[in-house]
N, C-alpha and C positions, 0 to 999 in steps of 0.2 A: 356476349356479342351485342345484345340490345343496349347495354349501358354505354359501350363505345359508340354505337350508332347515335344514341341520344346526345352524348357529349359532342360528337362531330356536328350534329344538326344544330345544337345550341351555339357552337362556335361559329358555324357558317351563318346562322341567323344574326349573331352579334356583329359579325363582319359586314353583313348586308345593311344592318341598321346604322353602323358607323359610316359606311360609304354613302348611304342615303342622306344622313344628316350633314356630312361634309359637303356633298353636292348641293344641298339646300342652302348652305352658308355662302357658297360662291356659285351662284346659278349662271351658267354660261347660256347666253341667249344670242340669237341671231337677229340683227336689225333688218329692216326692210331691204337694204341693199346687200345683205349677205355677210356683213362684217360681224365678227364676234365681239362681244362685250361682256363684262362681268359686273355684277352688283357687289359693291363692297361697303363696309360700314364706315370707312374713313381712310385717311392716309396720314403718313408722317414723313418728315424730311429731316435729315441730319446735316448740320453745318449749312443751314439755309440762309439766304440773304436776298434782298431786293432793294431797288432804289425807287422812291416815289417822287414823281416830278411835281414842281410847283406850277402856279398858273402860267408862268412864262415858258414852261417846258424844260427848264433847267432843273437839275437834281435839288430837291428840297430836303429830303432826309434819306438815310440809308439805314436799314434795319437788318441786323444779323442775329441769328439765334443758333445755339448749339443743337436745338431740336424744336421742331414745330409739329403739332398734331392737330388734325381737323376731323371731327366726327361729322359725317355728312349731314346728319339731322340737327346738329347743335347750333350752327350759325356762328360759331366762335372758333378761333385758332388759338390753341394753348401753346405757350412758348416757354422754353427753359434756356438759361444763359443768354439773356437778351442784351444787345448793345445797339444803341441808336446814335447816329451822328446827324445832328440837325444843322443844316447849313445856314449861315448868316451872311448877308451881303457886305456888311461893314465891319463886324467884329470877328473874333474867333468863333469856331463852331462849338455848339453844346454837345457834350458826350454824355449820354444817359445809359447807365448799366443797371441791371436788375437780375436776380436769380430766376424770376419767373414772371409771366405776364399773359394777358389775354388780348385778342384783337378781334374787332368786328370784321366781317368778310370784306367790307369796303375799305378797310385799313385806315379809316378816318379817326377811329377812337381806339387808343391803346391803353390798357390798364396794367400797370406794372406794380409788382409787390414783392415782399420778401426782403426788403432792405435796398431801397433805390438810391443810387448816387448820381448826381448831376454835376458835371465838371465843365467849367469854361476857363480857358487860358487867354485873357486879354493880352494884347501885344505889349503894352507898357505898364501893366499893373500885376499884382500878385494873383495867382490862380484862385478862382471862386469855386468852392465845393459846397454842395447842398446834399444833405442826407435826410431821408424820410422813409418810413415803412412802406408807403404806397403812393403812387402818382398816376394821374390820368393825363394822357397827352391827346389833345384834340388837333389833328392835322388840318382840319378845315379852318380853324381860327388861329392856328399856329400858337396855341397856348397849352401850358401844362399847369395842373392844379392839384392840390391835396387839402384835406381838412385835418390831416394827421400832424404830429409833432415834426418840426423841421429844425435841423441844425445847419446854420449858415456859417462858413468861415472864408476869410480872405486874408491871407498872410497871418499876422498875429491877432486879427480881429475875429470875434465870434459873436453870433447872435442865435438865440433860440426863440422859436415862435410856434404858435398853433395855427396851421393853415398857411397856404402860399399860392400865389398865382405867378406864372412866369410867361412873359411874352418872348417866345423863342426867336422871333425875327428881329425885334428891337433890342433884345438883351436886357430887359427890365425884369426885376424880381420885386414882387409886392408881398410882404409878410402881413398876415391878416390880424392876428390877435395874440395877446400875452407875449408881446415882444420884449425880450430881455437880452441886452448886449453888453459885451466887454470890448472896449476899444483901447488898445495899448499904444502908447506914443512910439 
C-alpha cells in the first residue's frame, strides 16, 4: 500500500507542478479598474493585411501576409507569404512579393527576403519584372533598395546588376554596379 500511496503522491505533485508552471506562463492579473488581462509572449495573425496612408491621407501601400508573428520583446514583426501593393499617382502600381520578411513596429522599414519579385505593369509598355534575393522598403522615403544581385526584365530586354534603388512613387529604377544588359530589337 505504501508504494501505491507514494506513486499517487508523486502523480499529484507532478500535476501541481504542471498547473503551477502553466499558470506562471499565462499570469492572470487584475488591473486597477478590475479588468482581467493576461501576460503573453507574443501574438500571430493569419491572412493579415493593412493599408498604410500617405502624407495626404490616401492609401500609399497595402501589405498582406499569409502569417504575421510578433514577439512582444523583439520589436519586429515576422511575416510569411508577403504581398505589397505600392500605389503610384501617375503610373501603374508596384506589386512586391516575397516568401518572408521583417517589419519594424512603426511599419516604415520592411525587409523582404527569400526571393523577392517586384512587378510593374505600365499602361502602354511591357511589364517590368525585378527579381532579387532581398529587398528593403523604406516607406518614409518611398524607396526600395538592395545590394544583392538583381535581374531586370521588360519584354524581351534583360539586365543583370549588383544593387538597385527604386523610387516607388516616381517609378524610377537605378541599377548600381556591374550592369550587363541584352536588348533585343
